[in-house]
N, CA, C and O atoms as CSV, one atom per row, in Angstrom:
chain,resi,resn,atom,element,x,y,z
A,1,UNK,N,N,91.551,170.531,121.264
A,1,UNK,CA,C,90.208,169.926,122.371
A,1,UNK,C,C,91.189,168.760,122.116
A,1,UNK,O,O,91.854,168.645,121.086
A,2,UNK,N,N,91.208,167.949,123.110
A,2,UNK,CA,C,92.108,166.633,123.932
A,2,UNK,C,C,89.858,166.019,123.553
A,2,UNK,O,O,88.766,166.525,123.813
A,3,UNK,N,N,90.337,164.777,122.877
A,3,UNK,CA,C,89.741,163.484,122.625
A,3,UNK,C,C,89.629,162.771,123.641
A,3,UNK,O,O,90.639,162.590,124.321
A,4,UNK,N,N,88.231,162.097,124.076
A,4,UNK,CA,C,89.200,160.894,125.034
A,4,UNK,C,C,88.684,161.722,126.118
A,4,UNK,O,O,88.124,162.818,126.110
A,5,UNK,N,N,89.210,160.451,127.603
A,5,UNK,CA,C,89.081,160.834,128.899
A,5,UNK,C,C,90.130,161.420,129.388
A,5,UNK,O,O,90.841,161.866,128.488
A,6,UNK,N,N,90.676,161.678,130.822
A,6,UNK,CA,C,91.892,162.040,131.163
A,6,UNK,C,C,92.622,161.246,132.229
A,6,UNK,O,O,91.899,161.335,133.222
A,7,UNK,N,N,93.492,160.648,132.477
A,7,UNK,CA,C,93.907,159.508,133.244
A,7,UNK,C,C,93.223,159.536,134.539
A,7,UNK,O,O,92.873,158.560,135.202
A,8,UNK,N,N,93.019,161.265,134.925
A,8,UNK,CA,C,92.661,161.361,136.207
A,8,UNK,C,C,90.579,161.910,136.491
A,8,UNK,O,O,89.832,161.969,137.467
A,9,UNK,N,N,90.476,162.124,135.333
A,9,UNK,CA,C,88.602,161.722,135.282
A,9,UNK,C,C,87.578,161.196,134.838
A,9,UNK,O,O,86.387,161.489,134.939
A,10,UNK,N,N,88.368,160.018,134.100
A,10,UNK,CA,C,87.501,158.700,134.326
A,10,UNK,C,C,87.964,157.480,134.453
A,10,UNK,O,O,89.109,157.893,134.636
A,11,UNK,N,N,88.066,156.545,134.506
A,11,UNK,CA,C,88.496,155.164,135.240
A,11,UNK,C,C,87.745,154.093,134.688
A,11,UNK,O,O,87.979,153.143,135.435
A,12,UNK,N,N,86.699,153.592,133.478
A,12,UNK,CA,C,86.086,152.203,133.403
A,12,UNK,C,C,86.077,151.102,133.833
A,12,UNK,O,O,87.145,150.499,133.939
A,13,UNK,N,N,84.309,150.233,134.385
A,13,UNK,CA,C,85.044,149.922,134.865
A,13,UNK,C,C,85.428,148.279,134.244
A,13,UNK,O,O,85.506,147.249,134.914
A,14,UNK,N,N,85.647,148.453,132.617
A,14,UNK,CA,C,86.097,147.387,131.437
A,14,UNK,C,C,87.669,147.671,131.870
A,14,UNK,O,O,88.396,146.687,131.740
A,15,UNK,N,N,88.113,148.524,132.222
A,15,UNK,CA,C,89.485,149.243,131.335
A,15,UNK,C,C,90.599,148.950,133.029
A,15,UNK,O,O,91.823,148.865,133.132
A,16,UNK,N,N,89.321,148.855,134.292
A,16,UNK,CA,C,90.161,148.659,135.112
A,16,UNK,C,C,90.706,147.183,135.493
A,16,UNK,O,O,91.821,146.733,135.756
A,17,UNK,N,N,88.780,146.375,135.357
A,17,UNK,CA,C,89.196,145.238,135.428
A,17,UNK,C,C,90.271,144.218,134.460
A,17,UNK,O,O,90.632,143.048,134.589
A,18,UNK,N,N,90.562,145.259,133.476
A,18,UNK,CA,C,91.873,144.386,132.797
A,18,UNK,C,C,93.449,144.545,133.438
A,18,UNK,O,O,94.571,144.345,132.973
A,19,UNK,N,N,92.999,144.951,134.580
A,19,UNK,CA,C,94.147,144.733,135.052
A,19,UNK,C,C,94.512,144.139,136.607
A,19,UNK,O,O,95.379,144.240,137.474
A,20,UNK,N,N,93.191,143.430,136.325
A,20,UNK,CA,C,93.670,142.927,137.713
A,20,UNK,C,C,92.943,140.917,137.303
A,20,UNK,O,O,92.250,140.382,136.437
A,21,UNK,N,N,93.631,140.528,138.480
A,21,UNK,CA,C,93.914,138.554,137.447
A,21,UNK,C,C,93.444,137.335,139.078
A,21,UNK,O,O,92.366,137.459,139.659
A,22,UNK,N,N,94.212,136.582,139.382
A,22,UNK,CA,C,93.525,135.885,140.625
A,22,UNK,C,C,94.783,136.570,141.926
A,22,UNK,O,O,94.789,136.820,143.132
A,23,UNK,N,N,95.948,136.660,140.480
A,23,UNK,CA,C,97.096,136.684,141.988
A,23,UNK,C,C,97.103,137.977,142.862
A,23,UNK,O,O,97.691,138.146,143.930
A,24,UNK,N,N,96.166,139.018,142.035
A,24,UNK,CA,C,96.450,140.072,141.902
A,24,UNK,C,C,94.431,140.975,142.192
A,24,UNK,O,O,93.954,141.971,141.649
A,25,UNK,N,N,94.132,140.509,142.704
A,25,UNK,CA,C,92.772,140.662,142.958
A,25,UNK,C,C,91.892,142.561,142.867
A,25,UNK,O,O,90.858,143.011,142.373
A,26,UNK,N,N,92.813,143.006,143.491
A,26,UNK,CA,C,93.204,144.303,143.745
A,26,UNK,C,C,93.845,145.570,142.600
A,26,UNK,O,O,94.539,144.967,141.781
A,27,UNK,N,N,93.840,146.627,142.381
A,27,UNK,CA,C,94.202,147.647,142.563
A,27,UNK,C,C,93.546,149.136,142.338
A,27,UNK,O,O,92.422,149.571,142.087
A,28,UNK,N,N,95.199,149.826,142.621
A,28,UNK,CA,C,94.499,150.968,143.436
A,28,UNK,C,C,94.086,152.373,142.156
A,28,UNK,O,O,95.043,152.828,141.528
A,29,UNK,N,N,93.398,152.652,142.020
A,29,UNK,CA,C,93.629,153.285,140.431
A,29,UNK,C,C,93.017,155.218,140.552
A,29,UNK,O,O,92.390,155.825,139.683
A,30,UNK,N,N,93.335,155.583,141.480
A,30,UNK,CA,C,92.927,156.562,141.790
A,30,UNK,C,C,93.497,157.385,144.037
A,30,UNK,O,O,93.202,156.993,145.166
A,31,UNK,N,N,94.089,158.200,143.658
A,31,UNK,CA,C,94.587,158.799,145.237
A,31,UNK,C,C,94.667,159.732,145.310
A,31,UNK,O,O,95.151,160.392,144.390
A,32,UNK,N,N,94.210,160.313,146.508
A,32,UNK,CA,C,94.548,161.730,147.137
A,32,UNK,C,C,95.124,161.794,148.131
A,32,UNK,O,O,94.393,162.001,149.100
A,33,UNK,N,N,96.762,161.653,148.456
A,33,UNK,CA,C,97.246,162.434,149.396
A,33,UNK,C,C,96.608,161.286,150.390
A,33,UNK,O,O,96.179,160.200,150.002
A,34,UNK,N,N,96.632,161.720,151.665
A,34,UNK,CA,C,95.667,160.176,153.161
A,34,UNK,C,C,94.400,160.313,153.405
A,34,UNK,O,O,93.895,160.004,154.484
A,35,UNK,N,N,93.652,160.877,152.246
A,35,UNK,CA,C,92.174,161.372,152.086
A,35,UNK,C,C,91.421,160.556,151.868
A,35,UNK,O,O,90.356,160.375,152.457
A,36,UNK,N,N,92.001,159.755,150.718
A,36,UNK,CA,C,91.378,158.908,149.675
A,36,UNK,C,C,91.802,158.217,148.683
A,36,UNK,O,O,92.610,158.696,147.887
A,37,UNK,N,N,91.178,156.603,148.536
A,37,UNK,CA,C,91.881,156.471,147.539
A,37,UNK,C,C,90.888,155.324,146.590
A,37,UNK,O,O,89.699,155.263,146.902
A,38,UNK,N,N,91.100,154.950,146.110
A,38,UNK,CA,C,89.787,153.822,144.952
A,38,UNK,C,C,90.586,152.812,144.533
A,38,UNK,O,O,91.507,153.290,143.871
A,39,UNK,N,N,90.652,151.663,144.615
A,39,UNK,CA,C,89.957,150.723,144.267
A,39,UNK,C,C,89.468,149.840,143.767
A,39,UNK,O,O,88.562,149.536,144.544
A,40,UNK,N,N,89.437,148.975,142.701
A,40,UNK,CA,C,88.851,147.976,141.690
A,40,UNK,C,C,89.081,147.348,142.542
A,40,UNK,O,O,89.932,147.755,143.332
A,41,UNK,N,N,88.449,146.112,142.765
A,41,UNK,CA,C,88.372,144.333,144.108
A,41,UNK,C,C,87.750,143.630,142.832
A,41,UNK,O,O,87.363,143.928,141.702
A,42,UNK,N,N,87.847,142.778,143.471
A,42,UNK,CA,C,87.597,141.342,142.451
A,42,UNK,C,C,88.093,139.878,143.241
A,42,UNK,O,O,89.104,139.338,142.789
A,43,UNK,N,N,87.563,139.394,144.125
A,43,UNK,CA,C,88.746,138.695,144.659
A,43,UNK,C,C,88.387,137.333,143.806
A,43,UNK,O,O,87.392,137.527,143.107
A,44,UNK,N,N,88.969,135.916,143.668
A,44,UNK,CA,C,88.259,134.715,143.291
A,44,UNK,C,C,88.387,133.481,144.063
A,44,UNK,O,O,89.467,133.230,144.595
A,45,UNK,N,N,87.635,132.878,144.150
A,45,UNK,CA,C,87.613,131.923,145.516
A,45,UNK,C,C,87.157,132.132,146.872
A,45,UNK,O,O,86.459,131.384,147.557
A,46,UNK,N,N,87.724,133.415,147.200
A,46,UNK,CA,C,87.392,133.056,148.798
A,46,UNK,C,C,88.116,134.857,149.292
A,46,UNK,O,O,88.731,135.457,148.411
A,47,UNK,N,N,87.989,135.367,150.356
A,47,UNK,CA,C,88.154,136.566,150.529
A,47,UNK,C,C,88.886,136.437,151.454
A,47,UNK,O,O,88.620,135.955,152.554
A,48,UNK,N,N,89.753,136.811,151.119
A,48,UNK,CA,C,91.165,136.807,152.267
A,48,UNK,C,C,91.153,137.771,153.224
A,48,UNK,O,O,91.544,137.545,154.369
A,49,UNK,N,N,90.553,139.308,152.699
A,49,UNK,CA,C,90.419,140.402,153.316
A,49,UNK,C,C,91.323,141.002,154.755
A,49,UNK,O,O,90.718,142.070,154.856
A,50,UNK,N,N,92.008,141.023,155.533
A,50,UNK,CA,C,91.460,141.919,157.073
A,50,UNK,C,C,91.023,143.069,157.047
A,50,UNK,O,O,90.493,143.545,156.043
A,51,UNK,N,N,91.205,143.824,158.369
A,51,UNK,CA,C,89.918,144.488,158.983
A,51,UNK,C,C,91.707,145.274,158.181
A,51,UNK,O,O,92.828,144.886,157.854
A,52,UNK,N,N,90.675,146.859,158.238
A,52,UNK,CA,C,92.450,148.297,157.793
A,52,UNK,C,C,92.045,149.707,158.209
A,52,UNK,O,O,91.073,150.395,157.900
A,53,UNK,N,N,92.518,149.805,158.569
A,53,UNK,CA,C,92.917,151.095,159.254
A,53,UNK,C,C,92.243,151.846,158.981
A,53,UNK,O,O,91.405,151.912,159.880
A,54,UNK,N,N,91.981,152.740,158.016
A,54,UNK,CA,C,90.395,153.742,157.555
A,54,UNK,C,C,89.334,152.937,156.790
A,54,UNK,O,O,89.107,151.824,156.315
A,55,UNK,N,N,88.670,154.521,157.003
A,55,UNK,CA,C,87.240,153.928,156.857
A,55,UNK,C,C,86.877,153.288,155.663
A,55,UNK,O,O,87.870,153.310,154.935
A,56,UNK,N,N,85.631,152.546,154.925
A,56,UNK,CA,C,86.163,152.777,153.404
A,56,UNK,C,C,83.943,152.487,152.694
A,56,UNK,O,O,82.735,152.592,152.906
A,57,UNK,N,N,84.556,152.273,152.218
A,57,UNK,CA,C,82.412,152.160,151.528
A,57,UNK,C,C,83.631,150.919,150.091
A,57,UNK,O,O,84.771,151.000,149.636
A,58,UNK,N,N,82.459,149.962,149.934
A,58,UNK,CA,C,82.336,149.446,149.078
A,58,UNK,C,C,80.823,149.876,147.782
A,58,UNK,O,O,79.810,150.464,148.160
A,59,UNK,N,N,80.902,149.714,147.269
A,59,UNK,CA,C,80.022,149.887,145.701
A,59,UNK,C,C,80.438,148.621,144.478
A,59,UNK,O,O,81.265,147.990,143.820
A,60,UNK,N,N,78.848,148.971,144.928
A,60,UNK,CA,C,78.824,146.701,144.139
A,60,UNK,C,C,78.830,147.506,142.768
A,60,UNK,O,O,78.450,148.657,142.555
A,61,UNK,N,N,79.557,146.244,141.607
A,61,UNK,CA,C,79.884,147.331,140.168
A,61,UNK,C,C,78.969,145.836,139.502
A,61,UNK,O,O,77.941,145.885,138.828
A,62,UNK,N,N,79.609,144.757,139.878
A,62,UNK,CA,C,78.779,143.672,139.208
A,62,UNK,C,C,79.313,142.182,140.030
A,62,UNK,O,O,80.268,141.853,140.733
A,63,UNK,N,N,78.193,141.597,139.524
A,63,UNK,CA,C,77.844,140.210,140.546
A,63,UNK,C,C,76.414,140.262,142.522
A,63,UNK,O,O,75.836,141.027,143.294
A,64,UNK,N,N,76.586,139.309,142.320
A,64,UNK,CA,C,76.296,139.486,143.677
A,64,UNK,C,C,76.151,138.090,145.033
A,64,UNK,O,O,76.674,136.980,144.925
A,65,UNK,N,N,75.460,138.485,146.012
A,65,UNK,CA,C,76.515,137.216,147.560
A,65,UNK,C,C,75.476,137.784,148.520
A,65,UNK,O,O,74.307,138.166,148.464
A,66,UNK,N,N,76.741,137.627,149.707
A,66,UNK,CA,C,76.514,137.791,151.086
A,66,UNK,C,C,78.002,138.476,151.742
A,66,UNK,O,O,79.031,137.929,151.346
A,67,UNK,N,N,78.109,139.278,152.414
A,67,UNK,CA,C,78.838,140.298,153.051
A,67,UNK,C,C,78.924,140.180,154.659
A,67,UNK,O,O,77.855,140.413,155.223
A,68,UNK,N,N,79.746,139.936,155.285
A,68,UNK,CA,C,80.118,140.050,156.638
A,68,UNK,C,C,81.052,141.414,157.328
A,68,UNK,O,O,82.131,141.938,157.054
A,69,UNK,N,N,80.154,141.605,158.192
A,69,UNK,CA,C,80.367,143.051,158.510
A,69,UNK,C,C,80.507,142.945,160.444
A,69,UNK,O,O,79.508,143.007,161.161
A,70,UNK,N,N,81.570,142.824,160.851
A,70,UNK,CA,C,81.180,142.115,162.434
A,70,UNK,C,C,80.161,141.110,162.179
A,70,UNK,O,O,79.974,140.387,161.200
A,71,UNK,N,N,79.458,141.247,163.437
A,71,UNK,CA,C,77.564,139.904,163.331
A,71,UNK,C,C,77.057,140.208,162.436
A,71,UNK,O,O,76.014,139.571,162.282
A,72,UNK,N,N,77.216,140.785,161.819
A,72,UNK,CA,C,76.217,140.992,160.806
A,72,UNK,C,C,76.094,140.392,158.703
A,72,UNK,O,O,77.112,140.558,158.032
A,73,UNK,N,N,75.250,139.986,158.245
A,73,UNK,CA,C,75.547,139.427,157.138
A,73,UNK,C,C,74.050,139.277,156.602
A,73,UNK,O,O,73.145,138.650,157.151
A,74,UNK,N,N,73.962,140.407,154.718
A,74,UNK,CA,C,73.627,141.302,154.022
A,74,UNK,C,C,74.094,140.150,152.605
A,74,UNK,O,O,75.012,139.435,152.204
A,75,UNK,N,N,72.641,140.641,152.253
A,75,UNK,CA,C,72.824,140.240,151.048
A,75,UNK,C,C,73.616,141.104,149.659
A,75,UNK,O,O,73.317,142.190,150.154
A,76,UNK,N,N,74.195,141.420,148.648
A,76,UNK,CA,C,74.189,142.757,148.189
A,76,UNK,C,C,74.317,142.228,146.486
A,76,UNK,O,O,74.940,141.234,146.112
A,77,UNK,N,N,73.643,143.070,145.713
A,77,UNK,CA,C,73.521,143.467,144.109
A,77,UNK,C,C,74.073,144.577,143.405
A,77,UNK,O,O,73.886,145.701,143.869
A,78,UNK,N,N,74.659,144.445,142.463
A,78,UNK,CA,C,75.119,145.244,141.769
A,78,UNK,C,C,74.586,147.139,141.988
A,78,UNK,O,O,73.507,147.401,141.456
A,79,UNK,N,N,75.182,148.123,142.589
A,79,UNK,CA,C,74.468,148.670,142.465
A,79,UNK,C,C,74.342,150.165,144.202
A,79,UNK,O,O,74.348,151.355,144.518
A,80,UNK,N,N,74.206,148.095,144.901
A,80,UNK,CA,C,73.855,148.376,146.853
A,80,UNK,C,C,76.180,148.558,147.295
A,80,UNK,O,O,77.143,148.158,146.640
A,81,UNK,N,N,76.111,149.189,148.403
A,81,UNK,CA,C,76.991,150.655,148.577
A,81,UNK,C,C,77.028,149.956,150.577
A,81,UNK,O,O,76.174,150.218,151.424
A,82,UNK,N,N,78.090,149.217,150.748
A,82,UNK,CA,C,78.516,148.509,152.074
A,82,UNK,C,C,79.529,149.908,153.172
A,82,UNK,O,O,80.588,150.428,152.820
A,83,UNK,N,N,78.992,150.109,154.092
A,83,UNK,CA,C,79.933,150.979,154.707
A,83,UNK,C,C,80.990,149.649,155.600
A,83,UNK,O,O,81.031,148.465,155.267
A,84,UNK,N,N,81.667,150.211,156.627
A,84,UNK,CA,C,83.155,149.423,157.232
A,84,UNK,C,C,83.561,150.159,157.551
A,84,UNK,O,O,83.974,151.150,156.949
A,85,UNK,N,N,83.575,149.856,158.813
A,85,UNK,CA,C,85.122,150.956,160.215
A,85,UNK,C,C,85.993,150.742,159.704
A,85,UNK,O,O,86.271,150.077,158.706
A,86,UNK,N,N,86.522,151.325,160.391
A,86,UNK,CA,C,88.398,150.850,160.384
A,86,UNK,C,C,88.093,149.911,161.726
A,86,UNK,O,O,87.261,150.102,162.612
A,87,UNK,N,N,89.286,148.574,161.531
A,87,UNK,CA,C,89.377,147.519,161.914
A,87,UNK,C,C,88.512,146.953,162.071
A,87,UNK,O,O,88.766,145.828,162.500
A,88,UNK,N,N,87.132,147.238,161.886
A,88,UNK,CA,C,85.819,145.889,161.913
A,88,UNK,C,C,86.590,145.013,160.978
A,88,UNK,O,O,87.302,145.433,160.066
A,89,UNK,N,N,86.341,143.489,161.351
A,89,UNK,CA,C,86.011,142.046,160.551
A,89,UNK,C,C,84.890,142.123,159.470
A,89,UNK,O,O,83.682,142.337,159.372
A,90,UNK,N,N,85.743,141.890,158.882
A,90,UNK,CA,C,84.780,141.997,157.259
A,90,UNK,C,C,84.977,141.191,156.339
A,90,UNK,O,O,85.926,140.423,156.494
A,91,UNK,N,N,84.369,141.112,155.400
A,91,UNK,CA,C,84.267,139.838,154.112
A,91,UNK,C,C,83.052,139.326,152.933
A,91,UNK,O,O,82.000,138.756,153.224
A,92,UNK,N,N,83.362,139.575,151.997
A,92,UNK,CA,C,82.418,138.669,151.486
A,92,UNK,C,C,83.024,137.411,151.327
A,92,UNK,O,O,84.080,136.877,150.987
A,93,UNK,N,N,80.894,136.974,152.072
A,93,UNK,CA,C,81.159,135.530,151.951
A,93,UNK,C,C,81.534,134.368,151.304
A,93,UNK,O,O,82.314,133.437,151.504
A,94,UNK,N,N,80.239,134.927,149.945
A,94,UNK,CA,C,79.810,134.275,149.460
A,94,UNK,C,C,79.591,135.664,147.514
A,94,UNK,O,O,78.837,136.596,147.236
A,95,UNK,N,N,80.437,135.137,146.962
A,95,UNK,CA,C,79.838,135.546,145.418
A,95,UNK,C,C,79.214,135.509,144.485
A,95,UNK,O,O,78.362,134.633,144.640
A,96,UNK,N,N,79.144,135.884,143.727
A,96,UNK,CA,C,79.992,135.007,142.535
A,96,UNK,C,C,80.625,135.743,141.516
A,96,UNK,O,O,80.899,136.943,141.539
A,97,UNK,N,N,80.967,134.415,140.058
A,97,UNK,CA,C,82.070,134.686,139.007
A,97,UNK,C,C,82.086,136.342,139.365
A,97,UNK,O,O,82.676,137.073,140.161
A,98,UNK,N,N,81.227,136.466,138.452
A,98,UNK,CA,C,81.656,138.041,137.810
A,98,UNK,C,C,81.800,139.510,139.218
A,98,UNK,O,O,82.095,140.705,139.225
A,99,UNK,N,N,81.414,138.542,140.146
A,99,UNK,CA,C,82.277,140.092,141.198
A,99,UNK,C,C,82.893,140.646,140.778
A,99,UNK,O,O,83.743,140.306,139.954
A,100,UNK,N,N,82.635,141.922,141.287
A,100,UNK,CA,C,83.380,142.678,141.094
A,100,UNK,C,C,83.338,144.612,142.221
A,100,UNK,O,O,82.973,145.444,141.391
A,101,UNK,N,N,83.471,145.006,142.984
A,101,UNK,CA,C,83.425,145.755,143.429
A,101,UNK,C,C,84.293,147.363,143.468
A,101,UNK,O,O,85.514,147.252,143.351
A,102,UNK,N,N,83.749,148.809,143.621
A,102,UNK,CA,C,84.458,149.050,143.867
A,102,UNK,C,C,85.177,148.948,145.491
A,102,UNK,O,O,85.399,147.779,145.804
A,103,UNK,N,N,85.574,149.992,146.573
A,103,UNK,CA,C,86.291,150.300,147.062
A,103,UNK,C,C,87.181,151.466,147.488
A,103,UNK,O,O,88.301,151.500,146.979
A,104,UNK,N,N,86.787,152.577,148.485
A,104,UNK,CA,C,86.736,153.742,148.696
A,104,UNK,C,C,87.200,153.860,149.549
A,104,UNK,O,O,86.370,153.992,150.448
A,105,UNK,N,N,88.306,153.910,149.935
A,105,UNK,CA,C,88.739,154.670,151.303
A,105,UNK,C,C,88.585,156.111,152.115
A,105,UNK,O,O,88.449,157.200,151.557
A,106,UNK,N,N,88.612,155.993,152.882
A,106,UNK,CA,C,88.641,157.556,153.402
A,106,UNK,C,C,88.596,157.998,154.093
A,106,UNK,O,O,87.625,157.699,154.788
A,107,UNK,N,N,89.477,159.078,154.630
A,107,UNK,CA,C,90.022,159.918,155.831
A,107,UNK,C,C,91.624,159.126,157.041
A,107,UNK,O,O,92.561,158.337,156.916
A,108,UNK,N,N,91.342,159.538,157.527
A,108,UNK,CA,C,92.996,159.177,158.244
A,108,UNK,C,C,92.893,157.989,158.723
A,108,UNK,O,O,91.861,157.458,159.133
A,109,UNK,N,N,93.883,157.572,158.685
A,109,UNK,CA,C,94.117,156.565,159.134
A,109,UNK,C,C,94.358,156.624,160.303
A,109,UNK,O,O,95.180,157.400,160.791
A,110,UNK,N,N,93.297,155.358,161.278
A,110,UNK,CA,C,92.993,155.405,162.952
A,110,UNK,C,C,93.537,154.185,163.178
A,110,UNK,O,O,93.748,153.140,162.562
A,111,UNK,N,N,93.814,154.985,165.051
A,111,UNK,CA,C,95.002,153.992,165.416
A,111,UNK,C,C,94.106,153.004,166.014
A,111,UNK,O,O,92.885,153.158,166.048
A,112,UNK,N,N,94.573,152.233,166.373
A,112,UNK,CA,C,94.047,150.581,166.931
A,112,UNK,C,C,92.796,150.614,167.700
A,112,UNK,O,O,93.248,150.660,168.844
A,113,UNK,N,N,91.597,150.620,167.812
A,113,UNK,CA,C,90.922,150.558,168.989
A,113,UNK,C,C,91.591,149.354,170.778
A,113,UNK,O,O,92.106,148.236,170.786
A,114,UNK,N,N,91.341,150.015,171.616
A,114,UNK,CA,C,92.469,149.404,173.283
A,114,UNK,C,C,91.131,148.400,173.091
A,114,UNK,O,O,90.940,147.470,173.875
């Protein structure tokens, strides 16, 4: 019997966070073709992301702050789920120093709306 988790069955938050830095605030830990990709994201200071080609879900792992999606602004805390359709401008406007979120990109890449 094999002891410990298999590489494709479990990634802990602690393990994943050990791969991040201010210069590299995200890393992909799981991909299945173009159907799904899961990464951990922990920006430092400012969230500089731009809209993406796929729908995405954020599952807040640690920290708290405010998140904007289009004209909407919500507060978040650990355990919250945030949804962003493809190509919608969004960012973490404010966040605590311990902020980390799982990011799940899913579905096919979409064409940019006209």
